[in-house]
C-alpha positions in Angstrom: 0.0 0.0 0.0 1.5 3.4 -1.0 1.9 6.3 1.3 2.3 10.1 0.7 5.9 11.0 0.2 5.4 14.2 2.2 3.1 13.5 5.1 2.8 9.7 5.2 -1.0 9.5 4.7 -2.3 6.4 2.8 -2.5 7.2 -0.9 -4.0 5.4 -3.8 -2.0 3.7 -6.5 -2.9 6.2 -9.2 -3.1 9.4 -7.0 -1.0 12.2 -8.4 -1.4 14.4 -5.4 -2.0 13.6 -1.7 -5.6 14.0 -0.6 -4.5 15.4 2.8 -1.6 17.7 2.2 -1.8 18.1 -1.6 1.9 17.2 -2.2 2.7 15.8 -5.7 3.3 12.0 -5.6 6.0 10.1 -7.4 4.9 7.8 -10.2 4.8 4.3 -8.8 6.0 1.3 -10.7 2.7 -0.6 -10.6 0.7 2.5 -11.6 3.2 3.9 -14.0 1.9 2.1 -17.0 -1.7 3.0 -16.3 -0.7 6.6 -15.7 0.8 6.9 -19.1 -2.1 5.1 -20.7 -4.7 7.5 -19.2 -2.8 10.7 -20.1 -3.9 12.7 -23.1 -1.5 13.3 -26.0 0.3 16.6 -25.9 -1.3 19.0 -28.4 1.0 20.8 -30.9 0.9 24.6 -30.0 0.7 25.3 -33.8 -2.5 23.4 -34.4 -4.5 26.6 -34.6 -1.9 28.7 -36.4 -2.3 29.1 -40.1 0.7 29.0 -42.4 0.0 32.7 -43.3 0.1 33.7 -39.7 3.3 31.7 -39.1 4.9 33.5 -42.0 3.9 36.9 -40.7 5.3 36.1 -37.2 8.7 35.5 -38.6 9.1 39.1 -39.6 8.2 40.8 -36.3 11.0 43.4 -35.8 13.7 42.3 -33.4 11.9 39.4 -31.8 10.7 37.6 -35.0 13.8 35.4 -35.0 12.6 33.6 -31.9 9.3 32.8 -33.6 11.1 31.8 -36.8 13.2 29.2 -34.8 10.0 27.9 -33.2 8.3 27.7 -36.6 11.2 25.8 -38.1 11.2 23.4 -35.1 7.5 22.7 -35.2 6.2 19.5 -36.7 3.3 21.1 -38.4 5.4 23.3 -40.8 8.2 20.8 -41.3 7.1 20.1 -44.9 5.7 23.5 -45.8 8.4 25.1 -48.1 6.7 28.5 -48.1 6.6 28.8 -44.3 10.2 27.5 -44.0 11.3 30.0 -46.6 9.8 32.9 -44.7 11.3 31.6 -41.4 14.8 31.4 -42.9 14.5 34.8 -44.6 13.3 36.3 -41.3 16.3 34.8 -39.5 18.7 36.1 -42.1 17.1 39.5 -42.0 17.7 39.5 -38.2 21.3 38.5 -38.7 21.8 41.6 -41.0 20.2 43.8 -38.3 22.6 42.3 -35.7 25.5 43.1 -38.0 24.3 46.7 -38.4 23.7 47.1 -34.7 26.8 45.4 -33.4 29.4 46.1 -36.1 28.4 49.1 -38.2 27.0 51.2 -35.4 30.1 51.1 -33.1 32.4 51.6 -36.0 30.8 54.9 -37.1 29.4 56.2 -33.8 32.6 58.0 -33.0 32.8 59.7 -36.4 29.4 61.5 -35.9 28.2 59.6 -39.0 24.4 59.0 -38.6 24.3 56.5 -41.5 23.8 53.6 -39.2 20.5 55.2 -38.1 19.4 55.3 -41.7 20.4 51.6 -42.1 18.4 50.7 -39.0 15.4 52.6 -40.3 15.7 50.8 -43.6 15.9 47.4 -41.8 12.7 48.3 -39.9 11.0 49.3 -43.1 12.0 46.0 -44.7 10.5 44.1 -41.8 7.2 46.0 -42.2 7.3 45.5 -46.0 7.8 41.8 -45.6 5.0 41.6 -43.0 2.7 43.2 -45.6 3.8 41.0 -48.4 3.3 37.8 -46.3 -0.1 39.0 -45.1 -1.1 39.1 -48.8 0.4 35.6 -49.2 3.0 36.9 -51.7 6.4 35.3 -51.8 8.9 38.1 -52.1 12.6 37.1 -52.3 14.9 39.7 -50.9 18.2 40.2 -52.7 21.0 37.9 -51.3 19.1 37.0 -48.2 16.2 35.6 -50.1 18.4 33.4 -52.3 20.1 32.0 -49.2 16.7 31.4 -47.6 15.4 29.5 -50.7 18.4 27.2 -50.5 18.0 26.7 -46.7 14.3 26.0 -47.0 14.9 23.4 -49.8 17.1 21.4 -47.4 15.2 19.1 -45.0 
């Protein structure tokens, strides 16, 4: 007969929490198989996300790279070449933004050259432009970055 691992009260074989103190109970060997049989399958968080929405999320300025990585890792979009293309293009666009922010900006900041601000504004404009294009379900290939994204999306 099993007992609570926290307070010592008698517990059932399949109890996940103690009825007296509420402490979580370890999975017991005898009840382990039935516990796994009764559990519901884990739902994919992208079940309710359309491919169009996934493409748009990849171009959210500055944080879209996180969503692009999640989209690329999801099982639902693994075979969707269009979504993979936009995810890779969003990642590469973020890499260009990082280059501007971490390399170009410090190099020209001491020279009173405000060109890096213009570059950052252009990058922001490209993100917005790509969000509009993907919301209309248009595939727009950016120069250099887009070609690299096409090759990356083609690889499985």
